[in-house]
Every structure is written in C-alpha cells, then in structure tokens.
MITI-983862 format. One record per residue (C-alpha): x, y, z; residue in one letter. Coordinates in steps of 0.02 Angstrom, whole numbers. Layout:
BEGIN
<rec east="X" north="Y" up="Z" type="A"/>
...
// end
This chain:
BEGIN
<rec east="-4310" north="3257" up="-2985" type="M"/>
<rec east="-4177" north="3147" up="-3046" type="T"/>
<rec east="-4170" north="2968" up="-3135" type="D"/>
<rec east="-4059" north="2918" up="-2995" type="E"/>
<rec east="-4147" north="2772" up="-2909" type="P"/>
<rec east="-4175" north="2773" up="-2720" type="L"/>
<rec east="-4063" north="2667" up="-2605" type="R"/>
<rec east="-4142" north="2499" up="-2564" type="K"/>
<rec east="-4253" north="2502" up="-2392" type="A"/>
<rec east="-4160" north="2404" up="-2267" type="A"/>
<rec east="-4247" north="2248" up="-2215" type="R"/>
<rec east="-4283" north="2200" up="-2036" type="R"/>
<rec east="-4126" north="2097" up="-1997" type="G"/>
<rec east="-4049" north="1997" up="-1854" type="L"/>
<rec east="-3993" north="2157" up="-1771" type="A"/>
<rec east="-4175" north="2216" up="-1730" type="D"/>
<rec east="-4204" north="2042" up="-1673" type="E"/>
<rec east="-4055" north="2049" up="-1550" type="C"/>
<rec east="-4107" north="2209" up="-1490" type="A"/>
<rec east="-4297" north="2148" up="-1465" type="D"/>
<rec east="-4222" north="2010" up="-1369" type="S"/>
<rec east="-4108" north="2095" up="-1269" type="V"/>
<rec east="-4232" north="2230" up="-1225" type="R"/>
<rec east="-4364" north="2123" up="-1173" type="D"/>
<rec east="-4250" north="2034" up="-1059" type="A"/>
<rec east="-4203" north="2209" up="-982" type="I"/>
<rec east="-4386" north="2254" up="-952" type="F"/>
<rec east="-4401" north="2058" up="-878" type="D"/>
<rec east="-4269" north="2088" up="-765" type="G"/>
<rec east="-4157" north="1956" up="-812" type="R"/>
<rec east="-4040" north="2107" up="-855" type="F"/>
<rec east="-4050" north="2223" up="-697" type="P"/>
<rec east="-3979" north="2390" up="-708" type="P"/>
<rec east="-3814" north="2371" up="-692" type="G"/>
<rec east="-3792" north="2209" up="-764" type="A"/>
<rec east="-3657" north="2184" up="-897" type="P"/>
<rec east="-3700" north="2129" up="-1063" type="L"/>
<rec east="-3558" north="2037" up="-1157" type="R"/>
<rec east="-3552" north="2015" up="-1338" type="E"/>
<rec east="-3492" north="1822" up="-1344" type="V"/>
<rec east="-3624" north="1765" up="-1207" type="E"/>
<rec east="-3748" north="1870" up="-1290" type="L"/>
<rec east="-3709" north="1786" up="-1462" type="A"/>
<rec east="-3692" north="1609" up="-1406" type="E"/>
<rec east="-3863" north="1634" up="-1324" type="S"/>
<rec east="-3941" north="1700" up="-1458" type="L"/>
<rec east="-3867" north="1599" up="-1606" type="G"/>
<rec east="-3814" north="1761" up="-1703" type="V"/>
<rec east="-3656" north="1846" up="-1739" type="S"/>
<rec east="-3551" north="1936" up="-1626" type="R"/>
<rec east="-3581" north="2087" up="-1771" type="G"/>
<rec east="-3762" north="2070" up="-1750" type="A"/>
<rec east="-3762" north="2084" up="-1554" type="V"/>
<rec east="-3653" north="2217" up="-1562" type="R"/>
<rec east="-3772" north="2318" up="-1708" type="E"/>
<rec east="-3924" north="2279" up="-1574" type="G"/>
<rec east="-3838" north="2330" up="-1426" type="L"/>
<rec east="-3806" north="2507" up="-1523" type="A"/>
<rec east="-3975" north="2531" up="-1559" type="Q"/>
<rec east="-4028" north="2496" up="-1360" type="L"/>
<rec east="-3869" north="2614" up="-1327" type="Q"/>
<rec east="-3976" north="2751" up="-1433" type="R"/>
<rec east="-4128" north="2706" up="-1344" type="E"/>
<rec east="-4059" north="2750" up="-1182" type="G"/>
<rec east="-4045" north="2581" up="-1103" type="L"/>
<rec east="-3873" north="2528" up="-1092" type="I"/>
<rec east="-3706" north="2619" up="-1062" type="R"/>
<rec east="-3546" north="2572" up="-1161" type="T"/>
<rec east="-3391" north="2661" up="-1202" type="G"/>
<rec east="-3205" north="2644" up="-1252" type="W"/>
<rec east="-3130" north="2496" up="-1124" type="H"/>
<rec east="-3268" north="2503" up="-1028" type="R"/>
<rec east="-3396" north="2370" up="-1003" type="P"/>
<rec east="-3588" north="2379" up="-1093" type="T"/>
<rec east="-3699" north="2354" up="-931" type="T"/>
<rec east="-3885" north="2414" up="-927" type="V"/>
<rec east="-3916" north="2596" up="-853" type="V"/>
<rec east="-3934" north="2628" up="-678" type="E"/>
<rec east="-4034" north="2776" up="-645" type="A"/>
<rec east="-3934" north="2922" up="-560" type="T"/>
<rec east="-4014" north="3074" up="-488" type="A"/>
<rec east="-3983" north="3164" up="-661" type="V"/>
<rec east="-4067" north="3039" up="-760" type="D"/>
<rec east="-4196" north="3034" up="-660" type="V"/>
<rec east="-4248" north="3234" up="-653" type="E"/>
<rec east="-4218" north="3234" up="-850" type="E"/>
<rec east="-4329" north="3087" up="-885" type="V"/>
<rec east="-4482" north="3118" up="-775" type="Y"/>
<rec east="-4481" north="3314" up="-805" type="R"/>
<rec east="-4499" north="3270" up="-997" type="V"/>
<rec east="-4623" north="3130" up="-967" type="R"/>
<rec east="-4726" north="3232" up="-867" type="A"/>
<rec east="-4730" north="3366" up="-981" type="A"/>
<rec east="-4794" north="3244" up="-1129" type="L"/>
<rec east="-4927" north="3146" up="-1011" type="D"/>
<rec east="-4985" north="3294" up="-972" type="R"/>
<rec east="-5013" north="3354" up="-1142" type="L"/>
<rec east="-5069" north="3171" up="-1207" type="A"/>
<rec east="-5196" north="3156" up="-1053" type="A"/>
<rec east="-5295" north="3333" up="-1091" type="V"/>
<rec east="-5286" north="3298" up="-1263" type="T"/>
<rec east="-5348" north="3118" up="-1276" type="A"/>
<rec east="-5502" north="3180" up="-1147" type="M"/>
<rec east="-5537" north="3291" up="-1311" type="R"/>
<rec east="-5534" north="3154" up="-1433" type="R"/>
<rec east="-5544" north="2985" up="-1354" type="A"/>
<rec east="-5681" north="2860" up="-1420" type="T"/>
<rec east="-5789" north="2750" up="-1306" type="P"/>
<rec east="-5686" north="2613" up="-1361" type="Q"/>
<rec east="-5523" north="2678" up="-1331" type="Q"/>
<rec east="-5601" north="2725" up="-1170" type="L"/>
<rec east="-5659" north="2563" up="-1120" type="D"/>
<rec east="-5482" north="2480" up="-1183" type="A"/>
<rec east="-5417" north="2599" up="-1019" type="L"/>
<rec east="-5512" north="2518" up="-896" type="D"/>
<rec east="-5504" north="2347" up="-969" type="R"/>
<rec east="-5300" north="2372" up="-925" type="L"/>
<rec east="-5351" north="2445" up="-753" type="V"/>
<rec east="-5479" north="2279" up="-726" type="D"/>
<rec east="-5316" north="2185" up="-783" type="E"/>
<rec east="-5204" north="2254" up="-670" type="M"/>
<rec east="-5304" north="2236" up="-516" type="A"/>
<rec east="-5329" north="2050" up="-580" type="A"/>
<rec east="-5147" north="2009" up="-599" type="E"/>
<rec east="-5107" north="2112" up="-440" type="L"/>
<rec east="-5244" north="2000" up="-340" type="A"/>
<rec east="-5156" north="1839" up="-434" type="A"/>
<rec east="-4987" north="1906" up="-362" type="G"/>
<rec east="-4905" north="1939" up="-531" type="A"/>
<rec east="-4739" north="1992" up="-528" type="G"/>
<rec east="-4652" north="2180" up="-569" type="V"/>
<rec east="-4635" north="2143" up="-755" type="P"/>
<rec east="-4802" north="2103" up="-794" type="R"/>
<rec east="-4892" north="2247" up="-686" type="L"/>
<rec east="-4761" north="2367" up="-760" type="L"/>
<rec east="-4789" north="2311" up="-939" type="A"/>
<rec east="-4985" north="2326" up="-909" type="L"/>
<rec east="-4943" north="2514" up="-813" type="D"/>
<rec east="-4845" north="2546" up="-991" type="M"/>
<rec east="-4995" north="2505" up="-1097" type="A"/>
<rec east="-5119" north="2608" up="-1016" type="F"/>
<rec east="-5003" north="2742" up="-1060" type="H"/>
<rec east="-4970" north="2680" up="-1228" type="D"/>
<rec east="-5163" north="2704" up="-1249" type="R"/>
<rec east="-5173" north="2875" up="-1194" type="I"/>
<rec east="-5043" north="2911" up="-1315" type="Y"/>
<rec east="-5144" north="2832" up="-1462" type="E"/>
<rec east="-5322" north="2915" up="-1411" type="A"/>
<rec east="-5234" north="3086" up="-1407" type="A"/>
<rec east="-5192" north="3061" up="-1586" type="G"/>
<rec east="-5051" north="3168" up="-1606" type="N"/>
<rec east="-4915" north="3090" up="-1722" type="R"/>
<rec east="-4783" north="3200" up="-1664" type="R"/>
<rec east="-4831" north="3180" up="-1475" type="L"/>
<rec east="-4834" north="2996" up="-1504" type="T"/>
<rec east="-4661" north="3002" up="-1562" type="E"/>
<rec east="-4573" north="3117" up="-1433" type="A"/>
<rec east="-4673" north="2964" up="-1313" type="W"/>
<rec east="-4559" north="2832" up="-1394" type="Q"/>
<rec east="-4410" north="2913" up="-1391" type="A"/>
<rec east="-4421" north="2922" up="-1192" type="V"/>
<rec east="-4525" north="2763" up="-1158" type="R"/>
<rec east="-4389" north="2628" up="-1160" type="S"/>
<rec east="-4301" north="2739" up="-1017" type="Q"/>
<rec east="-4456" north="2765" up="-931" type="V"/>
<rec east="-4488" north="2600" up="-932" type="F"/>
<rec east="-4328" north="2568" up="-857" type="L"/>
<rec east="-4308" north="2676" up="-736" type="F"/>
<rec east="-4487" north="2624" up="-647" type="Q"/>
<rec east="-4415" north="2453" up="-653" type="L"/>
<rec east="-4274" north="2499" up="-548" type="Q"/>
<rec east="-4399" north="2608" up="-419" type="R"/>
<rec east="-4526" north="2468" up="-416" type="V"/>
<rec east="-4394" north="2343" up="-390" type="T"/>
<rec east="-4325" north="2451" up="-253" type="L"/>
<rec east="-4517" north="2475" up="-168" type="A"/>
<rec east="-4622" north="2354" up="-227" type="R"/>
<rec east="-4758" north="2371" up="-98" type="G"/>
<rec east="-4762" north="2554" up="-114" type="Q"/>
<rec east="-4799" north="2516" up="-320" type="Y"/>
<rec east="-4913" north="2392" up="-290" type="R"/>
<rec east="-5019" north="2488" up="-175" type="A"/>
<rec east="-5046" north="2618" up="-286" type="L"/>
<rec east="-5049" north="2577" up="-444" type="V"/>
<rec east="-5220" north="2511" up="-481" type="V"/>
<rec east="-5299" north="2654" up="-393" type="D"/>
<rec east="-5196" north="2783" up="-469" type="E"/>
<rec east="-5234" north="2749" up="-669" type="H"/>
<rec east="-5414" north="2692" up="-620" type="R"/>
<rec east="-5418" north="2883" up="-569" type="E"/>
<rec east="-5344" north="2932" up="-724" type="L"/>
<rec east="-5470" north="2832" up="-829" type="A"/>
<rec east="-5612" north="2899" up="-729" type="G"/>
<rec east="-5568" north="3082" up="-774" type="L"/>
<rec east="-5531" north="3043" up="-952" type="L"/>
<rec east="-5708" north="2976" up="-970" type="R"/>
<rec east="-5799" north="3104" up="-863" type="A"/>
<rec east="-5718" north="3235" up="-989" type="G"/>
<rec east="-5728" north="3435" up="-936" type="G"/>
<rec east="-5610" north="3443" up="-802" type="A"/>
<rec east="-5453" north="3471" up="-900" type="E"/>
<rec east="-5367" north="3570" up="-738" type="D"/>
<rec east="-5396" north="3421" up="-632" type="V"/>
<rec east="-5337" north="3289" up="-758" type="L"/>
<rec east="-5193" north="3410" up="-779" type="D"/>
<rec east="-5154" north="3416" up="-617" type="R"/>
<rec east="-5164" north="3221" up="-581" type="L"/>
<rec east="-5058" north="3172" up="-736" type="A"/>
<rec east="-4921" north="3280" up="-665" type="A"/>
<rec east="-4940" north="3224" up="-489" type="E"/>
<rec east="-4926" north="3028" up="-569" type="H"/>
<rec east="-4776" north="3060" up="-643" type="V"/>
<rec east="-4702" north="3181" up="-469" type="D"/>
<rec east="-4746" north="3036" up="-356" type="V"/>
<rec east="-4638" north="2901" up="-467" type="A"/>
<rec east="-4503" north="3037" up="-483" type="R"/>
<rec east="-4484" north="3080" up="-311" type="R"/>
<rec east="-4508" north="2889" up="-250" type="S"/>
<rec east="-4363" north="2847" up="-376" type="L"/>
<rec east="-4261" north="2991" up="-315" type="L"/>
<rec east="-4276" north="2939" up="-118" type="A"/>
<rec east="-4217" north="2743" up="-164" type="L"/>
<rec east="-4078" north="2798" up="-259" type="L"/>
<rec east="-3914" north="2753" up="-175" type="P"/>
<rec east="-3801" north="2918" up="-128" type="E"/>
<rec east="-3658" north="2939" up="-264" type="P"/>
<rec east="-3533" north="2883" up="-158" type="A"/>
<rec east="-3613" north="2726" up="-146" type="E"/>
<rec east="-3625" north="2701" up="-337" type="R"/>
<rec east="-3440" north="2715" up="-360" type="G"/>
<rec east="-3457" north="2893" up="-437" type="C"/>
<rec east="-3427" north="3079" up="-438" type="E"/>
<rec east="-3579" north="3187" up="-424" type="V"/>
<rec east="-3615" north="3283" up="-598" type="P"/>
// end
C-alpha cells in the first residue's frame, strides 16, 4: 500500500439532481417517448447551468432512457421491437430468480409489505388514479421482491435495467390503458399469494415468467410498424 492519498469522493451535485428531475418527469409522463429534451429549456426550467443539464442527460443516456448523438436531437427513447425483446427477456430471467429466491427468504414483514402494495393498487385503481401512479406502485412491488430475495448482485442487475423497464411499461400502458388496468391488481395479488404460500417454486417460476411475457407481447403488438416510425428495420 502506498502513501498516495485516495481521490476525494465526489459529492452529489447538480447533475445528479438534474437527472433525478428529468427522470421523474419522464416517469410521470410529462416527457413521453419520442419527446425532445432541449438543454436550454431544461436549464432555464431547473435553474441550473447547461453544463449541469448536459451531465444529467448523460446519466439518463447511460440508463437507457434517452437517445442522443452527433447532430441529432436528444429525445426520450421510443421502444423498438429489438429493445422490447432484449429488455423484457432480461427482465424475465431476473424476475424468475428474484421470485423463487424471495419465496425462500422473505420475512413475514416483507410479505405483508407486498400485500399492502397490492391493496394500495386496488384503492388507487378504484379512485381513478392515473397511469404513472399505478405504474409506480407496480414497480415498487417488484422492488420489494428483489429486496426480499436478499441477493445484492441480483438487485444490482435489476437496477441496471429498471429505468428502461419503467419507460417501456409506461409506453405499453399508455397505448393500452384499459388492458393494464384490468390485469394489474389480480396479477400482483396472485404473485404475492404464491410467495406467501411457499413450496410451489415451479408454479411461481412460470407465473413470474408469464407476468413479464404478457407485458412483452402486449407492447410488441402495440408498436407501430418500422416504416411508420421513420426508421429502418434492424
């Protein structure tokens, strides 16, 4: 070990706060898929420098939420069929492992937290809550499953794709709101019930996979043809 001092840890700064604000706006539906994100307008709205906004947007690009490039406008990602296939198949593999592991490890308190989230979904649905609120509860439910699984690397893998999953789910739900509303409570209540019952790992594995596959197939069916999107088929 040398006597050379370590580089000082970077404090959380304006760029992180910009990323948080823009991410929240995307997840709230204020910047829908395909919407432009202009540095000047964001800097003025957030009351920060364009440099801070630029760094914040770079963070969101790494999360897969926005697309940008040389001489190209910065826009919120619109899911393509390739995007959907890749992200949802990764999610299916992670969710299956998380669910089966959580079945073995979840505490009664963690299982109660899942039930409360489902009850909250049902109450919000009955009250006519908007899509962003329901989807936030949906994602919180799955976050709790990963927490209950107690596998740090598995949770990190989930966090690596979580923002894209949220964005693609938002696109799916916006395009087919009625379908999502009809399924969201029952699907999650069934998952919570199997986790609490324990024992039937093969059943839970299939249900976790089907939960993701329904979303994948639904979004693929709702996407416009490549020609309509103004891009070439990959």
